[in-house]
PDB file of N, CA, C and O in Angstrom:
ATOM      1  N   MET A   1     128.111  97.276 100.252  1.00  0.00           N
ATOM      2  CA  MET A   1     127.084  97.017  99.146  1.00  0.00           C
ATOM      3  C   MET A   1     125.930  96.278  99.731  1.00  0.00           C
ATOM      4  O   MET A   1     124.762  96.617  99.538  1.00  0.00           O
ATOM      5  N   VAL A   2     126.348  95.108 100.556  1.00  0.00           N
ATOM      6  CA  VAL A   2     125.261  94.197 100.961  1.00  0.00           C
ATOM      7  C   VAL A   2     124.558  94.824 102.224  1.00  0.00           C
ATOM      8  O   VAL A   2     123.358  94.682 102.461  1.00  0.00           O
ATOM      9  N   ARG A   3     125.556  95.626 103.114  1.00  0.00           N
ATOM     10  CA  ARG A   3     124.919  96.254 104.273  1.00  0.00           C
ATOM     11  C   ARG A   3     123.992  97.368 103.750  1.00  0.00           C
ATOM     12  O   ARG A   3     122.987  97.571 104.432  1.00  0.00           O
ATOM     13  N   GLN A   4     124.155  98.060 102.736  1.00  0.00           N
ATOM     14  CA  GLN A   4     123.370  99.200 102.223  1.00  0.00           C
ATOM     15  C   GLN A   4     122.093  98.372 101.645  1.00  0.00           C
ATOM     16  O   GLN A   4     121.018  98.775 102.089  1.00  0.00           O
ATOM     17  N   ALA A   5     122.039  97.505 100.918  1.00  0.00           N
ATOM     18  CA  ALA A   5     120.877  96.686 100.418  1.00  0.00           C
ATOM     19  C   ALA A   5     120.116  96.251 101.607  1.00  0.00           C
ATOM     20  O   ALA A   5     118.898  96.432 101.612  1.00  0.00           O
ATOM     21  N   LEU A   6     120.707  95.690 102.626  1.00  0.00           N
ATOM     22  CA  LEU A   6     119.856  95.163 103.780  1.00  0.00           C
ATOM     23  C   LEU A   6     119.189  96.391 104.395  1.00  0.00           C
ATOM     24  O   LEU A   6     117.984  96.326 104.641  1.00  0.00           O
ATOM     25  N   SER A   7     119.862  97.489 104.659  1.00  0.00           N
ATOM     26  CA  SER A   7     119.216  98.664 105.249  1.00  0.00           C
ATOM     27  C   SER A   7     118.256  99.286 104.727  1.00  0.00           C
ATOM     28  O   SER A   7     117.363  99.815 105.388  1.00  0.00           O
ATOM     29  N   LEU A   8     118.343  99.299 103.238  1.00  0.00           N
ATOM     30  CA  LEU A   8     117.115  99.759 102.281  1.00  0.00           C
ATOM     31  C   LEU A   8     116.052  98.785 102.486  1.00  0.00           C
ATOM     32  O   LEU A   8     114.928  99.243 102.691  1.00  0.00           O
ATOM     33  N   ALA A   9     116.218  97.443 102.466  1.00  0.00           N
ATOM     34  CA  ALA A   9     115.141  96.430 102.648  1.00  0.00           C
ATOM     35  C   ALA A   9     114.480  96.544 104.101  1.00  0.00           C
ATOM     36  O   ALA A   9     113.314  96.188 104.276  1.00  0.00           O
ATOM     37  N   GLY A  10     115.239  97.034 105.097  1.00  0.00           N
ATOM     38  CA  GLY A  10     114.652  97.125 106.293  1.00  0.00           C
ATOM     39  C   GLY A  10     113.884  98.384 106.356  1.00  0.00           C
ATOM     40  O   GLY A  10     112.872  98.498 107.047  1.00  0.00           O
ATOM     41  N   ALA A  11     114.385  99.343 105.615  1.00  0.00           N
ATOM     42  CA  ALA A  11     113.610 100.646 105.769  1.00  0.00           C
ATOM     43  C   ALA A  11     112.257 100.481 104.972  1.00  0.00           C
ATOM     44  O   ALA A  11     111.248 101.140 105.223  1.00  0.00           O
ATOM     45  N   GLY A  12     112.354  99.521 103.980  1.00  0.00           N
ATOM     46  CA  GLY A  12     111.114  99.272 103.117  1.00  0.00           C
ATOM     47  C   GLY A  12     109.966  98.483 103.862  1.00  0.00           C
ATOM     48  O   GLY A  12     108.759  98.600 103.653  1.00  0.00           O
ATOM     49  N   VAL A  13     110.625  97.605 104.828  1.00  0.00           N
ATOM     50  CA  VAL A  13     109.587  96.681 105.579  1.00  0.00           C
ATOM     51  C   VAL A  13     109.010  97.656 106.674  1.00  0.00           C
ATOM     52  O   VAL A  13     107.833  97.501 107.001  1.00  0.00           O
ATOM     53  N   ILE A  14     109.698  98.568 107.214  1.00  0.00           N
ATOM     54  CA  ILE A  14     109.368  99.520 108.222  1.00  0.00           C
ATOM     55  C   ILE A  14     108.221 100.498 107.695  1.00  0.00           C
ATOM     56  O   ILE A  14     107.158 100.710 108.278  1.00  0.00           O
ATOM     57  N   ALA A  15     108.599 101.005 106.589  1.00  0.00           N
ATOM     58  CA  ALA A  15     107.560 101.911 105.783  1.00  0.00           C
ATOM     59  C   ALA A  15     106.459 101.051 105.461  1.00  0.00           C
ATOM     60  O   ALA A  15     105.381 101.622 105.623  1.00  0.00           O
ATOM     61  N   ALA A  16     106.361  99.722 105.009  1.00  0.00           N
ATOM     62  CA  ALA A  16     105.194  98.942 104.821  1.00  0.00           C
ATOM     63  C   ALA A  16     104.322  98.606 106.000  1.00  0.00           C
ATOM     64  O   ALA A  16     103.093  98.555 105.972  1.00  0.00           O
ATOM     65  N   ALA A  17     105.087  98.385 107.027  1.00  0.00           N
ATOM     66  CA  ALA A  17     104.367  98.330 108.432  1.00  0.00           C
ATOM     67  C   ALA A  17     103.699  99.383 108.846  1.00  0.00           C
ATOM     68  O   ALA A  17     102.653  99.228 109.475  1.00  0.00           O
ATOM     69  N   GLY A  18     104.232 100.717 108.540  1.00  0.00           N
ATOM     70  CA  GLY A  18     103.819 102.025 108.978  1.00  0.00           C
ATOM     71  C   GLY A  18     102.415 102.211 108.174  1.00  0.00           C
ATOM     72  O   GLY A  18     101.389 102.666 108.681  1.00  0.00           O
ATOM     73  N   ILE A  19     102.562 101.768 106.804  1.00  0.00           N
ATOM     74  CA  ILE A  19     101.325 102.202 105.957  1.00  0.00           C
ATOM     75  C   ILE A  19     100.213 101.253 106.482  1.00  0.00           C
ATOM     76  O   ILE A  19      99.069 101.649 106.704  1.00  0.00           O
ATOM     77  N   GLY A  20     100.605 100.035 106.658  1.00  0.00           N
ATOM     78  CA  GLY A  20      99.570  99.128 107.186  1.00  0.00           C
ATOM     79  C   GLY A  20      98.865  99.556 108.420  1.00  0.00           C
ATOM     80  O   GLY A  20      97.641  99.465 108.522  1.00  0.00           O
ATOM     81  N   ALA A  21      99.703 100.067 109.445  1.00  0.00           N
ATOM     82  CA  ALA A  21      99.095 100.564 110.579  1.00  0.00           C
ATOM     83  C   ALA A  21      98.192 101.812 110.411  1.00  0.00           C
ATOM     84  O   ALA A  21      97.199 101.988 111.116  1.00  0.00           O
ATOM     85  N   LEU A  22      98.577 102.646 109.465  1.00  0.00           N
ATOM     86  CA  LEU A  22      97.685 103.821 109.107  1.00  0.00           C
ATOM     87  C   LEU A  22      96.354 103.245 108.610  1.00  0.00           C
ATOM     88  O   LEU A  22      95.259 103.685 108.958  1.00  0.00           O
ATOM     89  N   GLY A  23      96.569 102.096 107.662  1.00  0.00           N
ATOM     90  CA  GLY A  23      95.402 101.580 107.033  1.00  0.00           C
ATOM     91  C   GLY A  23      94.212 101.163 108.158  1.00  0.00           C
ATOM     92  O   GLY A  23      93.000 101.336 108.029  1.00  0.00           O
ATOM     93  N   LEU A  24      94.841 100.635 109.161  1.00  0.00           N
ATOM     94  CA  LEU A  24      93.875 100.188 110.221  1.00  0.00           C
ATOM     95  C   LEU A  24      93.385 101.313 111.147  1.00  0.00           C
ATOM     96  O   LEU A  24      92.207 101.281 111.504  1.00  0.00           O
ATOM     97  N   VAL A  25      94.161 102.274 111.552  1.00  0.00           N
ATOM     98  CA  VAL A  25      93.798 103.267 112.320  1.00  0.00           C
ATOM     99  C   VAL A  25      92.919 104.401 111.642  1.00  0.00           C
ATOM    100  O   VAL A  25      91.948 104.873 112.233  1.00  0.00           O
ATOM    101  N   LEU A  26      93.251 104.760 110.546  1.00  0.00           N
ATOM    102  CA  LEU A  26      92.336 105.774 109.928  1.00  0.00           C
ATOM    103  C   LEU A  26      90.947 105.492 109.633  1.00  0.00           C
ATOM    104  O   LEU A  26      90.177 106.448 109.725  1.00  0.00           O
ATOM    105  N   PRO A  27      90.497 104.423 109.312  1.00  0.00           N
ATOM    106  CA  PRO A  27      89.018 104.098 109.301  1.00  0.00           C
ATOM    107  C   PRO A  27      88.412 104.225 110.710  1.00  0.00           C
ATOM    108  O   PRO A  27      87.304 104.732 110.886  1.00  0.00           O
ATOM    109  N   VAL A  28      89.148 103.766 111.667  1.00  0.00           N
ATOM    110  CA  VAL A  28      88.577 104.002 113.217  1.00  0.00           C
ATOM    111  C   VAL A  28      88.358 105.545 113.632  1.00  0.00           C
ATOM    112  O   VAL A  28      87.358 105.969 114.213  1.00  0.00           O
ATOM    113  N   ILE A  29      89.434 106.282 113.242  1.00  0.00           N
ATOM    114  CA  ILE A  29      89.325 107.685 113.500  1.00  0.00           C
ATOM    115  C   ILE A  29      88.225 108.199 112.622  1.00  0.00           C
ATOM    116  O   ILE A  29      87.387 108.919 113.166  1.00  0.00           O
ATOM    117  N   GLY A  30      88.110 107.950 111.412  1.00  0.00           N
ATOM    118  CA  GLY A  30      87.061 108.386 110.516  1.00  0.00           C
ATOM    119  C   GLY A  30      85.686 108.132 110.975  1.00  0.00           C
ATOM    120  O   GLY A  30      84.784 108.966 110.902  1.00  0.00           O
ATOM    121  N   ALA A  31      85.560 106.868 111.481  1.00  0.00           N
ATOM    122  CA  ALA A  31      84.315 106.504 112.041  1.00  0.00           C
ATOM    123  C   ALA A  31      83.730 107.226 113.338  1.00  0.00           C
ATOM    124  O   ALA A  31      82.536 107.392 113.587  1.00  0.00           O
ATOM    125  N   GLY A  32      84.750 107.596 114.061  1.00  0.00           N
ATOM    126  CA  GLY A  32      84.547 108.182 115.264  1.00  0.00           C
ATOM    127  C   GLY A  32      84.184 109.791 115.088  1.00  0.00           C
ATOM    128  O   GLY A  32      83.404 110.456 115.770  1.00  0.00           O
ATOM    129  N   LEU A  33      84.947 110.185 114.024  1.00  0.00           N
ATOM    130  CA  LEU A  33      84.577 111.747 113.741  1.00  0.00           C
ATOM    131  C   LEU A  33      83.251 111.797 113.132  1.00  0.00           C
ATOM    132  O   LEU A  33      82.520 112.753 113.393  1.00  0.00           O
ATOM    133  N   SER A  34      82.838 110.803 112.293  1.00  0.00           N
ATOM    134  CA  SER A  34      81.666 110.936 111.622  1.00  0.00           C
ATOM    135  C   SER A  34      80.327 110.511 112.690  1.00  0.00           C
ATOM    136  O   SER A  34      79.171 110.859 112.449  1.00  0.00           O
ATOM    137  N   ALA A  35      80.692 109.778 113.780  1.00  0.00           N
ATOM    138  CA  ALA A  35      79.674 109.748 114.775  1.00  0.00           C
ATOM    139  C   ALA A  35      79.522 110.947 115.485  1.00  0.00           C
ATOM    140  O   ALA A  35      78.408 111.376 115.788  1.00  0.00           O
ATOM    141  N   LEU A  36      80.700 111.586 115.804  1.00  0.00           N
ATOM    142  CA  LEU A  36      80.434 112.786 116.732  1.00  0.00           C
ATOM    143  C   LEU A  36      79.880 113.877 115.748  1.00  0.00           C
ATOM    144  O   LEU A  36      79.158 114.708 116.299  1.00  0.00           O
ATOM    145  N   ALA A  37      80.094 114.049 114.283  1.00  0.00           N
ATOM    146  CA  ALA A  37      79.435 114.870 113.401  1.00  0.00           C
ATOM    147  C   ALA A  37      77.924 114.641 113.433  1.00  0.00           C
ATOM    148  O   ALA A  37      77.154 115.596 113.328  1.00  0.00           O
ATOM    149  N   ALA A  38      77.455 113.269 113.591  1.00  0.00           N
ATOM    150  CA  ALA A  38      76.034 112.944 113.349  1.00  0.00           C
ATOM    151  C   ALA A  38      75.399 113.399 114.825  1.00  0.00           C
ATOM    152  O   ALA A  38      74.218 113.737 114.903  1.00  0.00           O
ATOM    153  N   LEU A  39      76.200 113.382 115.881  1.00  0.00           N
ATOM    154  CA  LEU A  39      75.600 113.759 117.084  1.00  0.00           C
ATOM    155  C   LEU A  39      75.385 115.221 117.182  1.00  0.00           C
ATOM    156  O   LEU A  39      74.420 115.641 117.821  1.00  0.00           O
ATOM    157  N   VAL A  40      76.261 116.076 116.560  1.00  0.00           N
ATOM    158  CA  VAL A  40      76.279 117.511 116.547  1.00  0.00           C
ATOM    159  C   VAL A  40      75.545 118.125 115.461  1.00  0.00           C
ATOM    160  O   VAL A  40      75.155 119.287 115.574  1.00  0.00           O
ATOM    161  N   SER A  41      75.332 117.467 114.454  1.00  0.00           N
ATOM    162  CA  SER A  41      74.538 118.113 113.382  1.00  0.00           C
ATOM    163  C   SER A  41      73.122 118.132 113.430  1.00  0.00           C
ATOM    164  O   SER A  41      72.633 117.128 113.948  1.00  0.00           O
ATOM    165  N   PRO A  42      72.297 119.028 113.017  1.00  0.00           N
ATOM    166  CA  PRO A  42      70.914 119.142 113.113  1.00  0.00           C
ATOM    167  C   PRO A  42      70.106 117.831 112.680  1.00  0.00           C
ATOM    168  O   PRO A  42      69.044 117.512 113.215  1.00  0.00           O
ATOM    169  N   VAL A  43      70.606 117.237 111.842  1.00  0.00           N
ATOM    170  CA  VAL A  43      70.103 116.041 111.224  1.00  0.00           C
ATOM    171  C   VAL A  43      70.255 114.858 112.388  1.00  0.00           C
ATOM    172  O   VAL A  43      69.295 114.164 112.720  1.00  0.00           O
ATOM    173  N   GLY A  44      71.451 114.732 112.905  1.00  0.00           N
ATOM    174  CA  GLY A  44      71.798 113.765 113.805  1.00  0.00           C
ATOM    175  C   GLY A  44      70.827 114.106 115.051  1.00  0.00           C
ATOM    176  O   GLY A  44      70.111 113.233 115.542  1.00  0.00           O
ATOM    177  N   ILE A  45      70.847 115.204 115.446  1.00  0.00           N
ATOM    178  CA  ILE A  45      69.767 115.706 116.739  1.00  0.00           C
ATOM    179  C   ILE A  45      68.395 115.160 116.444  1.00  0.00           C
ATOM    180  O   ILE A  45      67.777 114.608 117.355  1.00  0.00           O
ATOM    181  N   ALA A  46      67.842 115.276 115.173  1.00  0.00           N
ATOM    182  CA  ALA A  46      66.520 115.115 114.841  1.00  0.00           C
ATOM    183  C   ALA A  46      66.378 113.533 115.062  1.00  0.00           C
ATOM    184  O   ALA A  46      65.439 113.075 115.713  1.00  0.00           O
ATOM    185  N   LEU A  47      67.365 112.726 114.481  1.00  0.00           N
ATOM    186  CA  LEU A  47      67.329 111.399 114.460  1.00  0.00           C
ATOM    187  C   LEU A  47      67.437 110.740 115.656  1.00  0.00           C
ATOM    188  O   LEU A  47      66.864 109.661 115.808  1.00  0.00           O
ATOM    189  N   ARG A  48      68.124 111.262 116.569  1.00  0.00           N
ATOM    190  CA  ARG A  48      68.748 110.674 117.745  1.00  0.00           C
ATOM    191  C   ARG A  48      67.388 110.562 118.776  1.00  0.00           C
ATOM    192  O   ARG A  48      66.678 111.532 119.041  1.00  0.00           O
ATOM    193  N   PRO A  49      67.198 109.350 119.240  1.00  0.00           N
ATOM    194  CA  PRO A  49      66.050 109.076 120.127  1.00  0.00           C
ATOM    195  C   PRO A  49      66.365 109.927 121.551  1.00  0.00           C
ATOM    196  O   PRO A  49      67.468 109.902 122.097  1.00  0.00           O
ATOM    197  N   SER A  50      65.346 110.592 121.996  1.00  0.00           N
ATOM    198  CA  SER A  50      65.532 111.527 123.138  1.00  0.00           C
ATOM    199  C   SER A  50      64.566 110.787 124.353  1.00  0.00           C
ATOM    200  O   SER A  50      64.479 111.299 125.469  1.00  0.00           O
TER     201      SER A  50
END
């Protein structure tokens, strides 16, 4: 019983750490994709200094 509770608590901690890591990584990926889209889109090409 105690071992099962400890394993569930450990799984919860690992899941929370994974969600936290995703919370850090996803905005970086989103910013990179939006920067690439701005470079490729016609508006981005018009605004980009040549």
